[in-house]
Residue frames relative to the residue before (quaternion, step in Angstrom):
aa qw qx qy qz dx dy dz
S 1.0000 0.0000 0.0000 0.0000 0.00 0.00 0.00
E 0.4828 0.6836 -0.4384 0.3277 3.66 1.22 -0.25
P 0.6414 0.5064 -0.3215 0.4783 3.63 0.87 -0.96
L 0.6524 0.4809 -0.3364 0.4795 3.71 0.86 -0.75
N 0.6149 0.5389 -0.3426 0.4627 3.63 0.97 -0.86
E 0.6920 0.4583 -0.3109 0.4631 3.61 0.79 -0.92
Y 0.6650 0.4701 -0.3350 0.4738 3.60 0.88 -0.69
G 0.5930 0.5274 -0.3775 0.4771 3.68 1.08 -0.46
I 0.6308 0.5042 -0.3618 0.4657 3.55 0.98 -0.73
F 0.5974 0.5707 -0.3437 0.4465 3.61 0.98 -0.91
L 0.7084 0.4690 -0.2593 0.4593 3.56 0.78 -1.06
T 0.6113 0.5300 -0.3376 0.4812 3.54 1.10 -0.66
N 0.6714 0.5123 -0.3003 0.4433 3.54 0.85 -0.91
H 0.7061 0.3906 -0.2366 0.5412 3.52 1.21 -0.40
K 0.4941 -0.7218 0.3772 0.3044 3.50 1.32 0.47
R 0.4007 0.6610 -0.4950 0.3969 3.59 1.11 0.76
Y 0.0811 -0.8692 0.4875 0.0188 3.52 0.70 1.16
P 0.6753 0.4952 -0.3416 0.4267 3.67 0.71 -0.85
D 0.6464 0.5201 -0.2848 0.4802 3.51 1.05 -0.81
A 0.6728 0.4948 -0.3038 0.4585 3.43 0.92 -0.96
I 0.5908 0.5722 -0.3520 0.4468 3.65 1.03 -0.70
S 0.6443 0.5105 -0.3091 0.4783 3.59 0.93 -1.03
V 0.6823 0.4880 -0.3101 0.4473 3.54 0.76 -1.05
F 0.6629 0.4930 -0.3314 0.4557 3.75 0.81 -0.84
E 0.6280 0.5495 -0.3237 0.4459 3.54 1.01 -0.92
R 0.6653 0.4922 -0.3009 0.4739 3.57 0.98 -0.91
A 0.6132 0.5333 -0.3359 0.4762 3.64 1.04 -0.76
I 0.6499 0.4973 -0.3152 0.4806 3.65 0.94 -0.79
E 0.6178 0.5311 -0.3503 0.4621 3.66 0.94 -0.74
L 0.7218 0.4674 -0.2665 0.4353 3.52 0.83 -1.06
D 0.7799 0.0325 -0.0086 0.6250 3.63 1.07 -0.67
P 0.1691 -0.8215 0.5395 0.0738 3.63 -0.02 1.19
N 0.6453 0.5155 -0.2960 0.4798 3.63 1.30 -0.27
D 0.5438 0.5597 -0.4151 0.4676 3.64 1.22 0.13
V 0.3007 -0.7959 0.5010 0.1583 3.60 -0.43 1.16
H 0.5697 0.6537 -0.3729 0.3304 3.64 1.06 -0.65
P 0.6894 0.4750 -0.3017 0.4561 3.64 0.87 -0.73
L 0.5936 0.5462 -0.3253 0.4935 3.47 1.29 -0.57
I 0.6679 0.4902 -0.3174 0.4613 3.63 0.88 -0.89
N 0.6450 0.5132 -0.3055 0.4768 3.57 1.02 -0.89
L 0.6628 0.5069 -0.3154 0.4520 3.60 0.87 -0.88
G 0.6451 0.5350 -0.3041 0.4530 3.50 1.05 -0.85
W 0.6390 0.5206 -0.3169 0.4692 3.57 1.06 -0.91
I 0.6191 0.5247 -0.3844 0.4400 3.67 0.89 -0.65
Y 0.6862 0.4907 -0.2945 0.4491 3.56 0.89 -0.93
F 0.6107 0.5582 -0.3229 0.4594 3.49 1.21 -0.77
E 0.6627 0.5031 -0.2839 0.4767 3.62 1.03 -0.88
L 0.6853 0.4894 -0.2667 0.4687 3.49 1.10 -0.75
G 0.4951 -0.6769 0.4006 0.3690 3.58 1.38 -0.25
S 0.5054 0.5934 -0.4659 0.4188 3.57 1.16 0.39
L 0.1020 -0.8700 0.4801 0.0468 3.48 0.49 1.31
K 0.6019 0.5563 -0.3621 0.4441 3.64 1.06 -0.62
E 0.6833 0.4773 -0.2833 0.4743 3.50 0.92 -0.96
A 0.6383 0.5205 -0.3405 0.4536 3.51 0.97 -0.71
E 0.6489 0.5257 -0.3104 0.4542 3.53 0.93 -0.90
K 0.6246 0.5626 -0.3133 0.4417 3.57 0.98 -0.88
I 0.6974 0.4763 -0.2319 0.4827 3.48 0.96 -1.07
Y 0.6229 0.5116 -0.3146 0.5013 3.66 1.06 -0.76
L 0.6850 0.4729 -0.3142 0.4565 3.61 0.90 -0.68
Q 0.6108 0.5131 -0.3422 0.4966 3.51 1.22 -0.54
A 0.6317 0.5123 -0.3355 0.4753 3.60 1.10 -0.64
L 0.6415 0.5136 -0.3445 0.4539 3.55 1.01 -0.66
K 0.6027 0.5284 -0.3606 0.4770 3.62 1.11 -0.53
V 0.6776 0.5236 -0.2823 0.4324 3.59 1.00 -0.97
N 0.7642 -0.2026 0.1603 0.5910 3.57 1.03 -0.92
P 0.2224 -0.8365 0.4895 0.1060 3.59 -0.21 1.27
I 0.1011 0.8042 -0.5683 0.1419 3.50 0.52 1.37
A 0.7234 -0.4596 0.3239 0.4007 3.51 -1.37 0.45
D 0.6463 0.5698 -0.3275 0.3878 3.57 0.85 -0.88
V 0.6766 0.4558 -0.3141 0.4857 3.53 1.08 -0.70
Y 0.5956 0.5261 -0.3775 0.4754 3.61 1.05 -0.46
N 0.6350 0.5416 -0.3103 0.4551 3.54 1.00 -0.81
K 0.6592 0.4881 -0.2891 0.4936 3.55 0.92 -0.86
L 0.6538 0.4975 -0.3214 0.4708 3.63 0.93 -0.77
G 0.6446 0.5227 -0.3250 0.4535 3.56 1.18 -0.71
N 0.6096 0.5334 -0.3298 0.4848 3.55 1.17 -0.74
L 0.6665 0.5118 -0.2979 0.4529 3.58 0.98 -0.86
E 0.6509 0.4920 -0.3171 0.4834 3.53 0.95 -0.74
L 0.6151 0.5496 -0.3257 0.4620 3.56 0.97 -0.77
K 0.6722 0.4797 -0.2929 0.4819 3.62 0.89 -0.90
K 0.6722 0.4811 -0.2980 0.4774 3.56 1.15 -0.60
G 0.5176 -0.6682 0.3769 0.3789 3.50 1.30 -0.14
N 0.5246 0.6184 -0.4092 0.4182 3.58 1.31 0.29
K 0.1452 -0.8501 0.5020 0.0654 3.56 0.35 1.36
I 0.6198 0.5252 -0.3673 0.4528 3.69 0.97 -0.70
A 0.6526 0.4744 -0.3148 0.5000 3.69 0.82 -0.93
A 0.6524 0.5165 -0.3265 0.4484 3.67 0.85 -0.80
K 0.6556 0.4815 -0.3440 0.4691 3.62 0.97 -0.71
R 0.6216 0.5411 -0.3528 0.4430 3.58 0.97 -0.86
Y 0.6836 0.4920 -0.2810 0.4601 3.59 0.77 -0.89
H 0.6716 0.4650 -0.3008 0.4922 3.69 0.94 -0.88
D 0.6043 0.5398 -0.3625 0.4605 3.59 0.97 -0.66
L 0.6724 0.4811 -0.3058 0.4722 3.57 0.87 -0.92
A 0.6796 0.4715 -0.3204 0.4617 3.64 0.82 -0.76
A 0.6543 0.4635 -0.3495 0.4848 3.70 1.01 -0.55
E 0.6175 0.5508 -0.3338 0.4516 3.59 1.11 -0.62
L 0.6893 0.4891 -0.2592 0.4674 3.60 0.99 -1.01
D 0.7931 0.1489 -0.0541 0.5881 3.57 1.08 -0.75
D 0.0867 -0.8764 0.4715 0.0448 3.54 0.65 1.19
G 0.6324 0.5268 -0.3188 0.4701 3.69 1.22 -0.35
N 0.6018 0.5773 -0.3697 0.4098 3.61 1.15 -0.30
L 0.2530 -0.8187 0.4938 0.1477 3.58 -0.13 1.29
E 0.5414 0.6065 -0.3982 0.4250 3.60 1.12 -0.44
F 0.6420 0.5069 -0.3209 0.4774 3.65 1.03 -0.90
K 0.6560 0.4983 -0.3286 0.4620 3.61 1.00 -0.76
V 0.5792 0.5487 -0.3821 0.4663 3.64 1.08 -0.57
R 0.6706 0.4978 -0.2939 0.4649 3.57 0.82 -1.10
Q 0.6234 0.5274 -0.3351 0.4701 3.65 0.95 -0.86
A 0.6895 0.4756 -0.2893 0.4633 3.66 0.83 -0.87
I 0.6085 0.5523 -0.3447 0.4538 3.55 0.95 -0.77
V 0.6937 0.4573 -0.2860 0.4773 3.60 0.81 -0.92
L 0.6370 0.5053 -0.3529 0.4630 3.60 0.95 -0.74
A 0.6127 0.5235 -0.3541 0.4744 3.65 0.96 -0.80
D 0.6639 0.5079 -0.3185 0.4470 3.64 0.89 -0.89
L 0.6832 0.4492 -0.2900 0.4974 3.58 1.12 -0.60
G 0.5960 -0.5962 0.3641 0.3960 3.69 1.18 0.08
Q 0.5622 0.5778 -0.3888 0.4459 3.59 1.27 0.24
M 0.0063 0.8662 -0.4992 0.0211 3.53 0.73 1.19
S 0.6613 0.5258 -0.3259 0.4242 3.61 0.95 -0.75
K 0.6362 0.5003 -0.3057 0.5015 3.51 1.18 -0.74
A 0.6136 0.5451 -0.3256 0.4694 3.62 1.09 -0.65
V 0.6427 0.5051 -0.2960 0.4941 3.53 1.06 -0.88
D 0.6550 0.5184 -0.3307 0.4392 3.59 0.80 -0.81
I 0.6555 0.5114 -0.3142 0.4583 3.59 1.01 -0.78
L 0.6829 0.4821 -0.2661 0.4800 3.50 1.08 -0.83
K 0.6230 0.5306 -0.3479 0.4575 3.56 1.05 -0.65
Q 0.6011 0.5578 -0.3057 0.4838 3.60 1.26 -0.81
A 0.6503 0.5318 -0.2786 0.4655 3.52 1.08 -1.10
R 0.6567 0.5315 -0.2926 0.4479 3.55 0.97 -0.95
S 0.6592 0.4878 -0.3081 0.4822 3.56 1.03 -0.76
E 0.6662 0.4712 -0.3243 0.4784 3.63 1.11 -0.45
D 0.6388 0.5043 -0.3055 0.4943 3.66 1.27 -0.34
R 0.0073 -0.8399 0.5415 -0.0358 3.56 0.58 1.13
L 0.7327 0.4188 -0.2293 0.4849 3.63 1.00 -0.70
C 0.4307 -0.7604 0.4173 0.2492 3.61 1.34 0.18
K 0.2622 0.7996 -0.4696 0.2670 3.46 1.09 0.87
H 0.7720 0.3458 -0.1442 0.5134 3.54 1.09 -0.70
Y 0.2029 -0.8439 0.4922 0.0657 3.50 0.38 1.31
R 0.6067 0.5743 -0.3655 0.4105 3.64 1.04 -0.76
V 0.5772 0.5570 -0.4035 0.4403 3.68 1.06 -0.54
H 0.7177 0.4623 -0.2598 0.4512 3.52 0.78 -0.99
L 0.6373 0.5514 -0.3071 0.4422 3.52 1.11 -0.84
W 0.6862 0.4907 -0.2601 0.4697 3.48 0.89 -1.08
L 0.6344 0.5348 -0.3168 0.4595 3.56 1.02 -0.75
A 0.6395 0.5046 -0.2979 0.4977 3.55 1.06 -0.84
R 0.6379 0.5200 -0.3201 0.4694 3.65 1.00 -0.76
M 0.6794 0.4910 -0.2843 0.4652 3.54 0.96 -0.84
Y 0.6238 0.5214 -0.3258 0.4826 3.58 1.05 -0.73
A 0.6591 0.5114 -0.2915 0.4681 3.53 1.07 -0.88
Q 0.6235 0.4980 -0.3416 0.4965 3.70 1.09 -0.63
M 0.6840 0.4282 -0.2991 0.5092 3.60 1.06 -0.59
E 0.4742 -0.6998 0.4253 0.3235 3.71 1.28 0.18
K 0.4580 0.6343 -0.4660 0.4131 3.50 1.16 0.85
F 0.0815 -0.8840 0.4599 0.0204 3.45 0.74 1.19
V 0.6305 0.5310 -0.3471 0.4473 3.64 1.01 -0.69
L 0.6673 0.4917 -0.2913 0.4776 3.49 0.99 -0.85
A 0.6433 0.5382 -0.3281 0.4347 3.49 1.04 -0.73
S 0.7080 0.4356 -0.2835 0.4782 3.56 0.84 -0.83
S 0.6460 0.5221 -0.3371 0.4433 3.64 1.07 -0.67
T 0.5444 0.5943 -0.3978 0.4383 3.64 1.33 -0.51
L 0.7511 0.3892 -0.2243 0.4837 3.58 0.97 -0.79
E 0.6349 0.5551 -0.3701 0.3895 3.65 1.08 0.05
A 0.8480 0.0555 -0.0018 0.5271 3.55 0.58 -1.05
P 0.6867 -0.2195 -0.6907 -0.0559 1.62 -2.15 1.19
C 0.5306 0.6938 -0.3852 0.2977 3.62 1.23 -0.37
Y 0.8102 0.3108 -0.1006 0.4867 3.49 0.95 -0.89
A 0.3760 0.7264 -0.4978 0.2884 3.56 1.17 0.37
A 0.5607 -0.6571 0.4187 0.2801 3.50 -1.01 0.88
């Protein structure tokens, strides 16, 4: 099912969603224990605004293999539905399961900030920034700068985007 999953991703990237849906469904038929076509199929429905269908598929993926990416997708879904507490729970689980994934930490921090827990969100992003020594995850730095700006700490916000990752 891996070649079908890759082809489904190709179709998705070219916005050929009906074709991609068919390919992912076939991949799932061939290997119902492969979580990746489920995650990708759920993402298409999420993007198309079919949140109930996306949730059904993500919950199916969770039963197949409860990996961090599934929890992250469920967190995004809950956030889109306006369920910030559920979103926080899912993003916390994703960050806990894949502690080295800085994107999951960014999502976790965004939800915390939305819940009014700005200092906790900043702490998570400061830790993530310290883990990003090679400056590969610009969203960590960008979101940290945004949160500092929201807290009216403009010097910290601008210095977050200056050194060492963004020095000329």
